[in-house]
Structures are given as C-alpha cells and as structure tokens.
C-alpha positions in Angstrom: 0.0 0.0 0.0 1.3 3.4 -1.0 2.0 5.6 2.1 0.8 9.2 2.3 3.3 11.9 1.3 3.4 13.0 5.0 5.2 9.8 5.9 8.1 10.8 3.6 8.8 13.9 5.6 12.1 13.8 7.3 12.4 17.2 9.0 9.6 18.7 11.2 10.2 21.8 13.4 7.9 22.8 16.3 8.2 26.6 16.9 7.4 27.7 20.4 7.5 30.6 22.8 8.9 28.4 25.5 10.0 24.9 26.2 10.0 23.8 29.8 10.1 20.0 29.4 11.1 17.6 31.0 9.0 19.5 33.5 5.3 19.1 32.8 3.1 21.7 31.3 0.3 22.0 28.7 1.6 22.9 25.2 5.2 22.0 26.1 4.2 18.4 27.0 2.0 18.1 23.9 5.0 18.9 21.7 7.3 16.6 23.7 5.0 13.6 23.4 4.3 14.1 19.7 8.0 14.6 19.0 8.9 11.4 20.8 6.5 9.4 18.6 7.6 11.1 15.5 11.2 10.3 16.3 10.1 6.6 16.7 8.8 6.9 13.2 12.3 7.9 12.0 11.6 11.6 11.6 14.1 14.4 12.4 12.3 16.6 14.9 13.5 20.0 16.2 11.9 22.0 19.1 12.7 25.6 18.2 11.9 27.7 21.3 13.0 31.3 22.0 12.9 31.1 25.7 13.2 28.5 28.6 12.0 28.5 32.1 11.0 26.2 34.9 7.4 25.2 35.3 7.0 26.8 38.7 8.5 30.2 37.4 6.2 33.0 36.3 6.1 33.8 32.6 8.4 36.5 31.3 7.0 39.9 30.4 6.6 40.8 26.7 7.9 37.3 25.9 6.2 37.4 22.5 8.5 40.1 21.3 11.5 37.8 21.4 10.1 36.0 18.4 11.0 39.1 16.3 14.7 38.9 17.1 16.7 38.5 13.9 18.8 35.7 15.5 15.7 33.6 16.2 14.5 34.0 12.6 18.0 33.1 11.4 17.9 29.9 13.6 14.6 28.9 12.0 16.0 29.5 8.5 19.1 27.4 9.2 17.0 24.6 10.5 15.7 24.0 6.9 12.6 22.2 8.1 10.2 20.6 5.6 7.4 21.6 7.8 7.3 24.4 10.4 4.6 24.0 13.1 3.8 27.2 15.1 2.6 26.1 18.5 -0.1 28.7 19.2 -0.4 31.9 17.2 2.2 33.9 19.2 5.3 32.7 17.1 3.4 32.7 13.8 5.4 35.6 12.2 8.8 34.0 12.2 7.3 30.6 11.5 5.6 31.8 8.4 8.5 33.8 7.1 10.9 30.9 7.6 8.5 28.5 5.8 8.0 30.8 2.9 11.7 31.6 2.4 12.7 27.9 2.6 9.7 26.8 0.4 8.4 24.7 3.3 4.9 24.0 4.6 3.6 26.2 7.4 1.2 24.7 10.0 -0.5 26.8 12.8 -1.4 24.6 15.8 -4.0 26.3 17.9 -4.5 24.6 21.3 -7.3 27.1 21.8 -8.6 30.2 20.0 -7.2 32.6 22.4 -8.9 35.7 21.0 -12.2 34.1 22.0 -11.3 33.3 25.5 -12.3 35.3 28.6 -9.1 34.5 30.4 -6.1 36.5 31.5 -5.6 38.7 28.4 -6.1 42.5 28.5 -7.5 44.5 25.6 -4.2 45.0 23.8 -2.9 41.3 24.1 -6.3 40.0 23.0 -6.3 42.4 19.9 -2.7 41.3 19.2 -3.4 37.6 19.4 -6.5 38.1 17.2 -4.2 39.7 14.6 -1.7 36.9 14.9 -4.5 34.3 14.5 -5.6 36.2 11.4 -2.1 36.1 9.9 -2.0 32.3 10.7 -4.9 31.8 8.2 -2.3 32.1 5.5 -0.7 28.9 6.7 -1.2 25.7 4.7 -2.9 23.9 7.6 -4.5 25.0 10.9 -4.7 22.4 13.6 -7.2 22.6 16.4 -8.0 20.2 19.3 -11.8 19.8 18.9 -14.9 20.6 16.9 -15.5 23.6 19.2 -12.5 25.5 17.8 -13.2 24.2 14.3 -16.7 25.8 14.4 -15.3 29.1 15.7 -12.7 29.4 12.9 -15.0 28.1 10.1 -12.1 27.7 7.7 -11.5 24.9 5.2 -7.8 24.7 6.2 -8.8 23.6 9.7 -8.1 20.0 10.7 -8.7 18.4 14.1 -5.7 17.0 16.0 -6.9 16.0 19.4 -4.7 16.7 22.4 -2.5 14.0 23.7 -1.4 12.8 27.1 1.3 10.4 28.4 -0.8 7.3 28.2 2.1 4.9 28.9 2.7 6.5 32.3 -0.7 5.4 33.5 0.5 1.8 32.9 3.9 2.2 34.5 3.5 4.7 37.4 2.6 3.6 40.9 -0.3 5.3 42.7 0.6 7.9 45.3 -0.5 6.8 48.8 -3.0 9.4 49.7 -5.2 9.8 52.8 -8.6 8.2 52.0 -11.0 8.9 50.7 -9.1 11.2 48.4 -10.6 13.8 46.0 -8.0 15.2 43.6 -7.8 18.4 41.5 -4.8 19.0 39.3 -3.5 22.0 37.4 -1.2 25.0 37.4 -3.1 27.4 39.8 -1.3 30.4 38.6 -3.6 30.2 35.6 -6.8 32.2 36.6 -9.4 29.5 35.7 -7.5 26.9 37.6 -7.0 29.3 40.5 -10.7 30.0 40.6 -11.5 26.2 40.4 -9.0 25.5 43.3 -10.8 28.1 45.4 -14.1 26.4 44.6 -12.6 23.0 45.7 -11.8 24.5 49.1 -15.5 25.5 49.4 -16.6 22.1 48.3 -14.3 20.5 50.9 -15.8 22.6 53.7 -19.3 21.4 52.8 -18.3 17.8 52.3 -16.5 17.6 55.6 -19.5 18.8 57.5 -21.0 15.4 56.7 -18.0 13.1 56.6 -14.2 13.2 56.6 -12.8 13.4 53.0 -9.3 14.6 52.0 -9.0 17.0 49.1 -5.7 17.4 47.2 -4.7 20.4 45.1 -1.9 19.1 42.9 0.2 21.7 41.0 2.1 25.0 41.4 0.7 28.3 42.9 -2.2 26.9 45.0 -4.4 29.2 47.2 -4.0 29.1 51.0 -5.6 25.9 52.4 -6.4 24.3 55.7 -6.5 20.6 56.5 -8.1 18.3 55.2 -7.3 20.2 52.0 -3.7 19.4 51.1 -1.7 21.5 48.5 1.3 19.7 47.0 2.8 22.6 45.1 4.7 21.7 41.9 5.1 17.9 41.3 7.2 16.2 38.6 4.1 14.2 37.6 0.4 14.5 38.5 -0.2 11.0 37.4 0.6 9.2 40.7 -1.9 11.5 42.5 -4.6 10.8 39.9 -4.0 7.1 40.2 -4.2 7.4 44.0 -7.4 9.3 44.0 -10.9 8.0 44.7 -12.5 10.8 42.8 -11.1 13.4 40.4 -12.9 16.8 40.1 -12.8 19.9 37.8 -15.1 22.8 38.9 -13.8 25.0 36.0 -16.1 27.9 35.1 -14.1 29.4 32.2 -11.1 28.9 30.0 -10.5 27.6 26.5 -9.3 24.5 24.7 -9.5 20.9 25.7 -8.5 20.4 29.3 -5.6 18.0 29.7 -6.6 17.3 33.3 -9.8 15.7 32.1 -8.0 13.5 29.7 -5.7 12.3 32.4 -8.6 11.7 34.7 -10.2 9.6 31.9 -7.0 7.6 31.3 -7.0 6.6 35.0 -10.5 5.2 34.9 -11.4 7.2 38.1 -14.8 8.7 38.7 -15.0 12.2 37.4 -17.1 15.1 38.7 -16.8 18.1 36.4 -18.5 21.2 35.1 -19.6 21.4 31.5 -16.8 23.9 30.7 -14.2 21.4 32.0 -15.2 18.7 29.5 -15.9 21.0 26.6 -14.6 19.5 23.3 -14.0 16.0 24.6 -16.1 13.5 22.7 -17.8 10.7 24.6 -16.4 11.5 28.0 -18.2 9.7 30.9 -18.6 12.0 33.9 -20.9 13.2 36.6 -22.1 16.7 35.7 -22.0 19.5 38.4 -21.9 23.3 38.3 -22.6 24.6 41.8 -20.8 23.8 45.0 -23.9 22.0 46.2 -24.0 19.8 43.1 -20.3 18.9 43.5 -20.8 18.1 47.1 -23.8 15.8 46.4 -22.0 14.1 43.5 -18.9 13.4 45.6 -20.9 12.0 48.4 -23.1 9.9 46.1 -20.0 8.3 44.6 -18.4 7.6 48.0 -21.7 6.0 49.1 -21.8 3.8 46.0 -24.9 5.4 44.6 -23.2 5.9 41.2 -22.3 3.2 38.8 -18.6 3.7 38.1 -18.1 1.0 35.5 -18.2 3.5 32.6 -15.4 5.4 34.2 -13.3 2.3 34.5 -13.8 0.9 31.0 -15.2 3.5 28.5 -13.0 6.5 29.3 -9.6 4.7 29.0 -10.8 3.3 25.6 -11.6 6.9 24.4 -8.1 8.1 25.5 -6.3 5.2 23.7 -8.2 5.8 20.5 -8.3 9.6 20.3 -5.6 11.0 22.6 -2.6 8.6 22.6 0.7 10.1 21.2 1.2 7.1 19.0 -2.1 7.4 17.1 -1.9 11.2 17.0 1.6 11.3 15.5 0.3 9.3 12.6 -2.7 11.5 12.2 -0.4 14.5 12.2 1.7 13.0 9.4 -1.4 12.3 7.4 -2.7 15.9 8.0 0.5 17.8 7.1 0.7 15.9 3.8 
C-alpha cells in the first residue's frame, strides 16, 4: 500500500514561545509527546523555542517580542525544516517567514482560539493575538483540538488533531499513597481559571467535611491558601501518581479555552470524574458526573463515595476513548497524514 506523502517527511520543526520539558506543562508536554513518537517513526524533529523557564516560574513579560529577534529567525531558516509548526499563534510571524523563504509547509497549531477566551488577556494582548491568528490563516494547515475550535474558525484549512497525554505512564506509574477517601484536582493554579477552580474546591471540601471526613488534594504550582483536610502539594514532577491514587477526580472549571488535559488524564486513569460542562468541553464521549454549583459537586462526591453511582463506565469507557483519540502514538500518525 502506498504511504501518504506525509510519511516521507524527514524534518519537522515545532516553533514555540517556551520549552520547559522535561517538567510538565500544557503545550510543552504536547510537543514533547508528539516529538517522541515522530522520532520513533524515524523523523528528524527540532523543538525551536525562543525562551526557557522552569514550570514553577512565572512567565516572562513581553515574551512574544522575542520571536522578532533576527537571530531567532536566522535559527529557523538554518534549520531548513520541511514543515514548520507554530505552537499557538504567538510565534506565527517568524514561522511563516521561515517557511515561505525555505519553500516549506507552514502549520498553525492552535490549542485554543485565544482571541475568543475570557481569560487573562487584557485588551491589547487580545487584539494582538487576534491579529496573529488572522495572519495564521495564510498557513497551509490550521490544527485545532476539537470541533469547538473548528466551528469558531470556520475555515477549510482547519483540521482536528486532538490533544495527547502520556498514556504509557498510566500503565507504569505507581499510585501515590493518599489519605482516603481522596478527591484530587490537578492544574497550574497560577492560571486564573485553575485558581478559581481551586478556590471552589476549598469551598466544596468545607461542605463535604460537614458530613464526613474526605481529603482534598490540590496538585500543582501556585495553590491558594488551604487548611487541612485540604492538602496542597505545590509543583510535582508528575500529576499521574496523584490521579491514580485518587478515589474521585474533580474539575469545577467555570471558564477557559481549549481541551482540558486534566480531564484527559482523569479519563485515562478510569477514576470517577465530577466536572463542570466547561471542563469537559470539546471531549467526545467522556463519561462523567455533571455538576456546576458547590452543592452539586458536594452531592455528586458523596453519592460516589456512598456507592450510589455506577462507576463501570469510568473504568472501561473513558480509557478506551483516550487510547483511540488521545494517545501520542495514534496522534503522531494522524499529524503526518494531515500535514501531507
């Protein structure tokens, strides 16, 4: 059988604002996991970032300006990639310039449509990223993580490449020994939607613990102040052992964009999930208990702990969805087909 042209590609460059791997973090980990699989497929992969930092460090001010430095563009040109993939719209200008000069393909990978989000960006940054997204429409392909972003952009260049997680680690990692029963929330809490969700978790804990002792874990950097039985871990090398050690995973997210990696990780673990509609947005077929208010989260958690909820779908259906749609191995092959 003749292979798609994409499989003949030998050089693929991911262009990023920052690369913080091996420490964990959203876009950075997505790129790392895809790169690892592409290398397994005998591809030459370069991660072309114009800044580095540690995951627990704050982002750098006006970081996006560094993409315009001549030395960074020169670095992209010298890489001579066959395909340049801009990870988010922020580095689209040097990515597009390098691709056009070198006669290469240009791909814009939007993990969310940032100009449509209600998170963190002031008027000028939102206008700027909207402009950069507009420039990105001249790329050959635009990748988005779900049908939600596809409908927003409404462009025939848009292709869906679903977010990936480290599926293998759920088979090899040992569960963390947590105080039980344990309810776990994971995420970088310096990000406003996660911070707000963490503060809601504290309120949920207060209400649950009026009725029975339950331990709540906030797993990730920059947590809000907490009191026992809420336990804040701070930055951890991997959230997976905490998820595997949980009795219930929750996500009371009220805003934000893109497909939430925490939900994908919850799904891979087979654990019961209690989440808001916003938290599971864009994830097809996810099995979860829906809750929006503190009271609804409290009741759902207690129902699960009291065996009033059938948890079989969590154990069996969610991991199947992850393996099919969100494993790096399958997604790397999809990517090669798309960029052809």
